[in-house]
N, C-alpha and C positions, 0 to 999 in steps of 0.2 A: 438576620437577613445573610451574613458572612456566613454560619455556617450553613444556610440554606445552599449558596454560591458553592461553597465549598463542597457537598455533600450531591450536587449535579453535577461537579465537574468528575467527582469519582468516578458517579456510574456512567455518565458519558463517555469515561475512559476505558470502563469494563466494558464496554457495548462493541469495541471494534473486532472482528471477525476476519481473520485471511481467508476462510475456507468455509461456505455457506451455500443452503441450499435457496437462499433467499439473494437475488441480484439486487433489490435493495442496500443489503449490508454491503454489498461491493461496491456500489455509490458514495455511501456511508463511509467506510474507508477512504474510499478515493478524496472527500470532499473533506476529512477530517486530515489527512494527509496535506492537502494543500491551504488549509487553513492555519497549517500549524507552520508553514513556509514563511521564512524573511520578507519575502515579495507578497504582490498581492495578486490572485489568478481566479478566472472565473470561469466556470465550466463552458467551454465550446463544441464538444459536438462526442458522439461516441457511433465508435465502428463494429460493426458486426462481423464473424464468419461462424461457421459451423460450430468449429470450437475453441473460437476465442473472440474475445472482444476488448475494446480500449478506449479509453476515455481521454478527451484531450480537454488540456487547460491552458489557455493562456493569461500570461501578465500585464494586468488588467493599464498600466504604463508604456510598456513594450510589445507589441504584435509579434516579433522576432521571436520573443521569450515563451517556450511552449513546454509544458509536461506532460506526458503521454503515460499511461497510467494502465498496464497490461495486465489480461484475466485469461486463464485454460478454463473451458469448458469441460466437465466428466460427467459423463453418462452413468451414474451408480445404478447398478441392478442392471445394467445394459446385456440381453444377450440376444444377439442378433438371429442366430441360430431358432432359436425359438419366438423369434418376434416380440420380445419383451424389450421396449422402447427405454426402460429406466428413467430416473430422476433424474436433474442437472445438478451439478454440483460445482460453485464459481470458486474458483481459486484465484486468489494474488499473485502472480507470476514476478513481478519486477516492475519498479521505477526508475527512471533515469531523471538527474538534474542536477543544479547548483549543491553544493554542499551545504552553505547555510540555509536553503528551500529543506533538503531532506533529514538534515543532523536532527531538527527539533522534534520531528515526527519518531525517528527512531531512539531520540533519549526520553519521550514522556512515553510511547507506546511497547517498545523492545528490549532497550535496555538502560533503563534509568540509572543515574548516577554515572553516567560514561564520560570521562574527560574530551570534550571537543577539542582542547589542541593537540591530545596524546594521538587522537584519533585522524586526527588531519595527519598528522607526520605519518603516522603507520602506513594508513593508504588501503588498510582493511581491517574488517573484523569480524568475525561470526558469534553466533552463540547459537546452543541449542538450548531448546523450550518446548515444553508438551508435544513431544517427538517432531518437532521441526527443526530444520535450521535456518537462520534468517542470516544475512549477509548485507554488509555494507561494502563497498569497496570503491577505491578511484579506479576511473576506466578513463584515461585520458584526460578531456577537457570535466567532462561531467561525472559526477557520481552514480552508482544505485544501490537501491535496496532490493532484496531478492528475496524470496522464498525456496528454498532449494531442494527440501525431501517433505514430502508429507507423511 
């Protein structure tokens, strides 16, 4: 039974996508981010525009504590001159929140083995992997995780 649980955990962690043609993958990424947070957040709302959207999560015990997760929408293959609409591609942009809510996701999905105390003291860290740059940094009271380039 334990081996099934471990296998399921590995499979689930391998499924996180920061860029996808499926908006459902962005919701799965967001849900994973909040499920790894120290505090318990629940989905509250989604806000959309033509080329971006965000998910809002609220702390289950403190309504003033919120996490917002931002995404861009790019139309891959779009050519307005040829009137080709293209296919939407969803890309994680950033999330900001408390260090102890973001660090577990960073540690599990982006940089396993990261030393929590050293990162907190330094205030910034970036890594390049899979042709992308992932950044975690302190921006005043909040921290953020960003996907810097594609």
